[in-house]
C-alpha positions as CSV (number, residue, x, y, z in Angstrom):
1,M,-43.1,43.4,4.3
2,R,-43.3,39.9,6.5
3,I,-43.6,38.2,2.4
4,A,-40.4,39.9,1.7
5,I,-38.7,39.5,4.6
6,T,-39.4,35.5,4.1
7,F,-38.2,35.8,1.0
8,A,-35.0,37.5,1.4
9,A,-34.4,35.1,4.0
10,L,-35.3,32.3,2.1
11,Q,-32.4,33.3,-0.9
12,F,-29.5,33.2,1.8
13,L,-31.5,29.6,3.1
14,V,-31.0,27.9,-1.0
15,L,-27.7,30.3,-2.5
16,P,-25.8,27.0,-3.4
17,V,-22.8,26.4,-1.4
18,S,-19.8,24.5,-2.6
19,A,-16.1,23.6,-0.8
20,Q,-13.0,24.9,-2.0
21,W,-10.4,21.7,-2.6
22,V,-6.9,22.7,-3.5
23,I,-4.7,19.8,-4.9
24,Q,-1.7,19.6,-3.1
25,P,1.9,18.0,-4.0
26,S,3.1,15.6,-1.6
27,G,6.0,14.2,-3.2
28,T,5.1,10.6,-2.6
29,T,2.9,8.0,-4.7
30,A,1.8,6.1,-1.9
31,R,-2.1,6.1,-0.8
32,L,-2.3,8.6,1.5
33,R,-5.4,6.7,3.9
34,G,-5.4,9.4,7.3
35,V,-5.3,12.9,7.8
36,S,-4.8,14.9,11.0
37,A,-4.5,19.0,11.2
38,S,-3.3,19.6,15.6
39,D,-3.6,23.6,13.7
40,G,-3.9,25.5,10.9
41,Q,-0.5,25.1,10.1
42,V,1.0,21.1,11.4
43,V,-1.0,18.7,9.0
44,W,-0.1,15.3,9.3
45,A,-0.8,12.1,6.4
46,S,-0.1,8.1,6.7
47,G,-0.6,5.3,4.6
48,T,0.7,2.3,2.3
49,G,3.8,1.7,2.6
50,G,4.4,3.0,5.8
51,T,4.2,6.2,4.3
52,V,3.9,9.0,7.1
53,L,4.2,13.1,6.0
54,R,4.5,16.2,7.8
55,S,3.4,19.7,6.4
56,V,4.0,22.7,8.6
57,D,3.3,25.0,6.4
58,G,-0.4,24.6,6.2
59,G,0.2,21.6,2.8
60,A,1.9,23.6,0.2
61,T,4.8,21.8,1.5
62,W,5.7,18.4,3.0
63,N,8.0,16.2,4.6
64,R,8.3,12.1,4.8
65,R,9.1,10.9,8.2
66,I,10.0,8.0,8.8
67,V,9.1,5.3,11.4
68,P,11.7,1.7,11.8
69,D,10.9,-0.7,10.3
70,A,6.6,0.1,8.9
71,N,7.9,-0.5,5.4
72,H,5.2,-3.4,4.5
73,L,2.7,-1.6,7.4
74,D,-0.7,0.1,5.7
75,F,-1.2,2.9,8.1
76,R,-5.2,3.9,7.6
77,D,-4.9,6.6,10.4
78,I,-3.2,9.4,11.7
79,E,-3.8,11.3,15.0
80,A,-1.8,14.8,15.4
81,F,-0.7,16.3,18.2
82,G,1.8,19.0,17.6
83,T,4.8,19.3,14.7
84,R,7.0,17.0,17.1
85,T,4.1,14.7,17.7
86,A,1.8,12.0,15.8
87,Y,0.2,8.1,16.1
């Protein structure tokens, strides 16, 4: 009996686990380097050419946010704090 229970437990440990990646069109050709989610719906992304994007529907749609005079900057990280704030 003990062998059967051990075998059954090991089956759960060796089952393949795979992540599901879903491509989300961002509407930009910029190379995105930073991403941060403040919750399950609000996601911010940043990248080349001063690009800052925000999604408020879990990544289904993205809107570009304008950072004044940042066209030549390469943003490599972003930290989301809510729907209206990210650094």
